[in-house]
Each structure stands twice: as C-alpha cells, then as structure tokens.
C-alpha angles and dihedrals in degrees: 000000000000119000130173092331091077107107096224091051093044090058090054096046094102096035137074108254145164121246107214114198116193092028094154095058129092094269095035093057091052090047090057090055095047094045090051091050090056092044092240112157113234143166119214107185120204122228093267090057100046127023110210089202092058101084094173091050092052090051092051092048094053093046092049098052109004116202123218092235135017120206108197106198092147114112146148096248104168097110096192095042090052089068091065101026093053099149094052093045092050093048094053098036101037113013097047095051089048093054092043091052094047091053093041090055093051095046100038094248121151116230126207109194120192115218139168149245087241090084085082129071095224091229099112094088092220140066114293122238126207091254094057115110112255117235110176117198099196137044094252091057091044093054093047090050090049088052091052093051095044093049095048092045093052095038116017089188089068116123109221112195115194112200137168147204094007119199130175144131100267092079132012115266140177088275091060092046092053093042096051093049094047091045089055094047094251123148120245137189118218131185112255101182103055119080135194145144110276108213133196110230088212092055092048092047090052090053090050092050091050090051089052091050091052090051091049090048091053095246121154107265108175116216122234142087120318131178110229109184143120113284118254129021137266144173122230086254091057091045090053090053091050090051090050088053091052091051098038085237127159109271090202086076088070120085125186121239134180128247087233089067093061118103092228119159094197121049116246129212111261097209111018098155114156127213112223101190094112096061090050095049101040104030097027093232117143121224114214121221113267091242091057091051090048091052090052093052093048093047094047091048089057093223113163124195136207108266116239111238 
C-alpha cells in the first residue's frame, strides 16, 4: 500500500484536497471530471496504491496526509455475489465506512458516503423518504445499511447519499446494453414490474462536487442521509421505451418481462423509488428528472439508432 511517497499525494501534502475512493468506477470517473471542472484538488488512488481491504493501511494513510473531504464511492456492488461472498461484501460496504468515519471524526475530515436504494424492501408502494425505516432484503443491502449506520454513529457530520440505478459513460450499464441493441435493430426484453429511480452518474457526481465546494468554502453542510437520484420513477421496460425515443428506434422491438423470470440469486426490491426533496431543500442541490439524465447519457455515448420510417 502506497502512503505519502506517492507523487500525486506528495504534491497535495500542503494543500486541502479530496480523497476519492472508488475513482475507477462509474461514479468515480464522473466525480473526477466534475471535481476538475470546479478546480478542486483531489487524489483518486487506484487499487495498486490503496487496498480497501487493508483497514490499518487506510488508517495510516489518512493520519499521514489527511484530506479535507473523503468521497467513498468504493463498494462491493455485485448483488448476487454478495450472497456468497458475505465477508468480503461486509468488509468493503460496512467495515471500511466505519473506519473512515472514525478517523474522519478524530481528524476533522468530512466524509461523503455513497449508499443505495437497496436498504429498503420495496414493499411500501410509494417513494421512500430519508426518515423511512430501512429493511434490506438481501445481503448487499444489509451491508450498505450497516455502513450507513456505522459512519453516522462515528461521525454524525457524514453525508450519506443514497442513489439508485446509476448509468453513465465511464462504465457500461443497462442503458448502454439496451441502447446498442435497439440501435442495431435487435429485440430486447425488459422488466415491467420492478420500479426504481434511474440516476445519471454525471448528475450525481456534479452534486457531490458541489457539496465538496461548499465544504471547502466553509458553508454549512449538515450531515445526515440524503436521497440523490433522478426525479420520478420508471421500470426497465419504461426506460427501454425512453431509449427507443431518444434513438428513433422501433418500440416494437421491446417486449415486457417479469422480475419473477430473472435468474437472480438475491431478491430485489420491487418498488425502491426514492424521494429527493430533502437534498433540494436543505443542500440546495437540484435533482434532474430521470429522463433528462438518460438523454445526457445517450447523447454523450454517441449512440445512433436506425430511424423508424
């Protein structure tokens, strides 16, 4: 594990900077772009430079050259694999946030912890608010909820951002899979009875960067849980139709399927839609509609469809 000897970190030793964990993931890549746009110094170590399973090493790193803000976008996100790799999932999703928060509290560092809609069961039949009691129905959701609780207990100033159904151009996603097939005139099947809050990774990263800027500027940024998602709700079937609209593709290529037909190992929430009013009212950050975020992803990907005559 690399500590202060890393050149990028050495350059930041005397400056306020952001430590971005998970910088090579879909959200992390967008965070790099948005932080650069706001001229916020950051270090995003790769896996060879920081081992997320080495809790003692992480503690030494933070004590050696403490950042002003930590963005923890690193996670064990394979929902099905988490059911069998429980120890690893818990370490990354729960133990690491706990350690980060403990150190952040001692050193006066602000922590931004990324979480998920999977902390909820999806049985409420309405959009979830931050005050609703979590009830995860799979191990992934349980570990992410444990990470939330541990972080907020150790450092109440932690910003927990729950998000969902992330798509963006840093890494392929279900949006790209649908778009490429529809653009090529291929038929697809999409779930019509599972609903969530599709979220643009670029939009979420922009919100995170703005939070960091507010922290750097000394503004009041209250800790707590915030839902940071695209406004509205949709099923994969509805998303597929929206993608077809963006590409002028033939909607008859899209067939509806049921969640019960999926070969999932871990159960998924049926209706895990998140309400994002709190982040708009308290932090002053707007949440774009999921369709606007989808349009951005499709346009940035440069995917072109076959026009329907």
